[in-house]
Every structure is written in structure tokens, then in C-alpha cells.
N, C-alpha and C positions, 0 to 999 in steps of 0.2 A: 340362800336359797328360797326362803319364804319371801324376799323381797322382789327376786326375779320372777315368781310366780304370781305376784299381785301385778307387776308390770305386764305380763302376758296376758292376764284376765282383763285389765284396762284396755289392752290393745285389742283383745277380741270383742269388748263393748263397742269401741269407739269406730273401728274400721267398717263394720257394715252401716254405720250412719252415716260415714263421711263419702262412701261409694254412693248411697242412696241420694244423699244431697247433690252430689256432682252431677250424677245423671239427671236428676230432676231440673237442675239448673240449665245443663245443655240441652234437654228436651224443650224447655220454655224459650230458650234463646233460639233455637232452631224454628220453632213455630213463629216467632216474631220476626223472622227474615234473616238471621245471620248465624254462623257458626263460630265456636272457638276455635283460635289457631291449633293446628295440628302438627305434630312432628312429621317432617317430611314433605309438607306442602310447599309448593312455590311461594316465594316471598317478594314483596316489594322491595324496591332500593331506598326505602326511607325508615327511620326508626319509629317507633311508638313506645311513649313512656308509661310505666306502669303507674298507677295512681288510684285513690278511691277505696283505699282499704287494703292495697298490695304494699307488704313491708318492703319486698325485695327491690333494692335499687339497681335493677338490671334494665337492659333495654331488649325489646322484642321486636318482631316484624310480623304482619298481618298478612293472610294469605291475600294473592293479588287477584284483584278484579279491575284495575286499572294499569296500564303500563307504564304510564309517565310519572316520574316522582313527584311528590308533593313537598312543597318547600317548607311546611312546617309540621311540627310534631303533634299528632293527637293522641289521647288515650286509648290504651290497649282495649280491645273488645272484652277480653277476660275480667277486666277490671270495672266495667259498666254494668248497669241494669239495663235490660233490654229497650226501654224506652229511652234511656239516655243515648244509647249506641244508634238507634235509628235517626237519632237528630242530625248524626253527622253524615254528611251527603256521600262519603265512600260506603257506609252501610246502607244508606237509605236506596241506593240504586241498585242494590241486589234483589229486586223483585223479579218473579218468575213470570213469562208471558201466560196469559190465561188461553189454553188450548181449546177450552171449551166455547170461549167466545169465538175464535178463529174458525173451528169448524161450523159454528152455527152462522157466521157471515158466509162462509163457503156453500153451505147448504142452501141458504136463501138464493144465491146466485144461480145455483143448480134448480131450483126451484122454478126460475123463469126462463130456462133454456140454455144456460152456460155448460158446455161440455168440456172444456178444455181451459187451462190457465197457464199464461207465462209467469214463471217465478222468478224473481229477480232479488238478489241481497245487495245492499249498499252499505257503505259504512256512514259514520257520522260526517264526513266531508262530501258526501253524496257520490262517492265513487264507487263504481259496480265492482263487486266482490264475486259475484257468482251469477249464472242464469240456467235455467231449466225451462226450456220451451215446451209449448203443449202438453202440460201435466193434465192428466185426468183427476177427477175428483178422488178415484181411489188412490192413486199415487200420491197425491197431496196428504190425504188422511195418514198414510204410512209414512211420509217423510217428514212432515210438520213435528211430530213428538221427537224426532232425533234432533231437528234444526233448533228448537226453541231454547234447549238449554244453554247453548252457546251465544245466544244473541245479546244477553246481558252483559257477558265477559267482553265481548269483541265491540259492544255499541253497534251491533248491527240492525238494520231495517230489513224487514220482509216485505216484498212488495208484489202483487199479484196484477195481472191484465186478464180479465174475463172475455171468453170467446165463445161464441154459438153459431151454429149453422143456419138457424131459424128466427133470430132475434137480433136485434140491434140496440147496443147499450148505449145510453147517453150519460155521461158523468156531469155533474153539476159541482163545480168545486168553488172553495172559497166563499160559502153562503154564510150570511150572519142569520141570527134567530129568525128575523122577519122574513127573509127569503126561505128559509126552511118551512115556516109555517104556509107559505103561499104553494110550495111544491109538494107539500105533505100528501095530498091526495092522489097524487102521480106517482111518487115514489115508491119502489120496492124495498129499498134500504136507505137508512139515513146513519150516518156516523159522525161521530166529533174527532177531528184528527189533533186539534190543541183548543186550549180554552177560546170559546167564542168563534170558532174557524171549523165549517161543517161541509160535508159532502153528502149530495143526495144523487141516487142512481135511478133512472128511468129505463125499462124493458119496454121496446116497441116490436110490434109485429107489423108486416106488410109496409115495409119503408124501403123503396127501391135504394139499389146501389149507385154509385157515382155521385156527379155533381148536385143531384136533387136531394140526395142523403146528407151531404156535406152543409147544403145551405140550409136544410131543414134543422140539422143540429145546431147550427150557428144561430138561428132564430130563437130555438128554445133557450138556448143560454144567455142570448141577449134579454129575452122575457124575465128570466129568472134572476138576472144580475150576477150570473156566473162568470167565472174565468174563461175567456174565450178561447185559451189556449191550452185547456185541460188535455192530459196526455191520454187519458183512458186507463191508466194503472193508479191502484190504491194500496195504501198501507193495509196488512192484515189487522182486523180487530183483536184486541188483547193484547197487543205487542206495544213496544215503546217508540215514542216517535224521536228518533235521534237525529237532532240538528245542533248545530253550534249556538244558534239564537237562544234555543231554549235551556242551555247549560246554566246551573247544574239540576234545574228541575224539570227532568226530561217529562213530556205529557204522555198519558197512555191512550191509545186509540180505543174509543168505546162506540158501542153500538146504541143509537138512540132510538131508533124503531125500525122495524121489520114489517113487510107486508108479503109474506111468500105467495107465489103463483100471480102476482100483479103483473100484468101486461097491457101496455097502452096501445091506442092506435092514434092516429094523426088528428082525426076528429075528436076524439076524447081530450086530448091536449089543448086544442083549440078552443073547445067549450070551456076549459077551465083557464082560460087566459093566458096559457103558457107557451104560445107562439107568437112572437113579434111579427109585426106585418113586414112583408117584403119589401126590398129597397125601392124607393121611388124610382122610375123610369130616368128621370134626370138628376144626376148626381150634382151636389153641391160642388163649385169651382175649386180647383186646386190651386192653392196660393203658390205661386213660382217662388223657389228656393235659389239661393247663390250656388252656381256649381262648383263642386268640390274639385272635380278632375275632369278632364276633356280627352277624347280619344276619337280619331278618325277613322272611318271605315269606307274608303272609297271617296265619295263625295259628300257624304253624309257623316255629320257632327254629332256625337253623342257626348252627353254630360253625366257625369255622377251627381246625385242630390248630395246636399251639404248635410252630412250625418249630424254635426253638432246641433244644427238647428232643428233636426227631426227629435234630438234628445230635449232640447229646450221646450219644445211644444208638447211633449208628451205629457199624459196626465200622471199624477202623483201615484205612487205605487202603494198598495195595499198595507205596507208596512209602514208608510209614512216617513221613510228614509231617503226620499228622492224620487226623481222621475221613473216611471215604468219603463224599464229598459226593453221589455219584450213588445210593448206597443210601439216604441221609438224603431226597434228593427223591424217590425212588420211594415209600418208607415214608410220607412225608407225603401224596405223592397218593393211595395207597391210603386213608389214613385220611380224607381229604377226601371220596373218593368213598363211603365208607361213610357219612358223614354228610350223604349227599344233594346235594353239589354236582355239576354237570355237568362233562364234561370238557373244555369250552371255558372256564369258570369256573376250573377248576383250573389249567389252562394259564396263564390271565391272572395268577393269582395267584402261581404259581411265578415268573413273572418279577419279581413285587415283592420276594419274600422269600429267592429262591435267589440267592447271589452266582454259584454255577456257571452257572445259567440266564442270568443277565445276561451272563456272559463268553462263553458259547456265542452269544448274539445279536451281541456285538460281533465275534466271529470268523465272522459271517454264517452260523452255523447256527441259523435260526429255527426249525427243525423240533424241537430238542431238547425244549423244554417240553411240546409237544403230543405228542410220542411218550411221554415219560415218564408224563404224564397219562393216556395211553391205556393204558400198561401198569399204572399204579397202579389203574386202574378195572376192567381185567381180573382183577387179584388180587383186588380187593374183591367182584367176582361170584363169582370161584371159590369164596371164604372163605363167602358166603352161600349157594351151592349146597351146599356141604358141611355147613352146619348145618341144611339142609332149609329155609331161609325161602324 
């Protein structure tokens, strides 16, 4: 009886200490970015081996944040220190998007006149997973807190396209640090989407619609050294940029600078040297290319440009992994328009010859071919006007 009483006293003394230590460790681990496995949670399809002080020779499975199996075993989170656990990429990936940074970005857009946003979800492959058009600031403020928790688990990107009734937005994409410095006095928002890769946004008033606006935006992008084919949509600040090429260390979209209420005019941009000269009246001669295909329309013979030669003559891509396929597609469409093909015919043919256009269709971006054909036809028309034809 005395022995049982002693055991009971020992249990009373030890149990509170064990409970306190367990709760303290779980709280510390949660603050560091991961949780201990819990009973009833969804699990991965691969085992994790206990170790680092755990004496039980059993196998456990960690709560799933990736769907694909991992071919190797990794130590269980319950057996690691927080620093050790966060060094493993499955744990490292479990960061929560910053809602405050996202709202700060949207409020900056609203300060210069953005009243609506098209909201798009894409997965790591660039495939569209959801779309909500014409969302107000109030609607986004309510929906983002509900959308953010699932982005890390699904590896989804959140993308917005700002719209305003009395303002024109110019997106300057793929800027290096030197280019960011040049446009800093004109931009109301500057973000970094990946290491060394920046976006700057300029808001303009009194810019007419139509061809004049398109030409002015093109000249601003040319002067800034930005991507001429920027889409006008951007990743939300505070979220993770999920692209295969960044795996496994996905970068976070961060705000570099903001200037709320900054709206520029054409004269101000020209004074800052951010408007390239208009194209000269006489365009440079076009090098004739070997025909790829011939078709007859009555007595008139039309020839398709050689797409492979357009690819070979294209500048290198920014990633340095080959020619810039977008520029090759654009140049090919311009040549096809000069030879008399319609925009619809060019878009249809581009889907046959261009791997990039085919890839965009697989990613559910069916408008790429038509937009590229339209831009090529516009460029061909400007050249004809410059020659006085």
C-alpha cells in the first residue's frame, strides 16, 4: 500500500511538468512555422523515421502539404528542433502569405484610381484555377483572408489586374535594379517578384484611348527597358511566386517602394526621359525570308514566313536559356501581316508553327495567338505608314 501511494505521489509531481513542457514545445514549434503531427490529420504517402532522441522504432507520417510522394525518408518533425525542421524544404515551404502586405499593395493601387480588380488563381504550372472579374476593393479585402490559407498547401498564385475609369496603368515588367532607379520618380508602386526581377507601375491621367495610347505605352516600356509584352496583371505582394523554375526555394513577392496618389502626365514622363522617340518615318528594310508555305488566292500568291528563321534571329531570352520565343512569334506575325494574311489567319497558323503558342493553349491562355497576331499586324501597319504606302 505504501509503495502504491509513493507511485501515486510521483505521478502527481511528474505529470504537470510533462504537460507544461509538451505545450511549451508545441507553442514554440508553431511560432517557428510548423506543427507536430496530430491524430486524424491527412497524411502523406511516404514514411518518416523517428530519430534524434526518439527511442521508439516505429514509422510515422507527417501532415500533408504536398500531394506527390517523396522518394526518401526524412526525420519526423516531432523529433527535430525547430531550426532543424525548418531546414528541410517540406517544412520550409509552410509560410503563410502576408495579408498586410497584400492590402497595402491594393490600397496603393486604389490611391491612384483603381476601382476594380480581376482576380485570378494559377497553379505552379501556370494553369488557371479560378477567376473572379471586376472585384471591388471591399470584396477583395473580404475574400483574401479566406483565400490565403490554402495558397501554400496548393502552391497557388494570386494575381490581380487593376482597372480604373479615369486612370491608365503602365506595367513595367522584368526590370533590373538600374532600370528601377530610372523609373523610381515616376512609379507609384515597385515590387520584387523574384531575386533581381522587379516590376514598376506608373499611373497616367489624360491619356487618350486607342492606338495613340498603345503606342505611348510601348514607347515608355522601350525607354525603361521593360518587357514589351507585359500583360497588365501582377502577383499580389506578400504571396509566394510559385513557378517550377524556382523550386524548391520559391521567392516571395515583396514591396520595394510605394508612392500613394502619384499620377503622372505624358509631359512629366517625357521630362524624366521615360518616353522613347517615335519610330522614324522610314523603317529599316525587311530581310526577305525563305517561304515556308504557299497559298493561292485567285491570281495573287501569298507566302508564309519561315518560322524557324524568325526563331534563329530572335534575341536571347532574359533567362539565358535560348531565343526569346515571344519576340520570334511577334516578328513572324508582323511579316505574315506584311504579306497579306489576315489577323485570324495569322493566329490560326501561329498555333501550328509556334511551340510557345501551343504551350499557352495547354495552359488555357487561348488569347495569346490572337493578341500576338494583332500586335504584329499593328506593327506592320505602322511600318507601311512610315514608308508612305
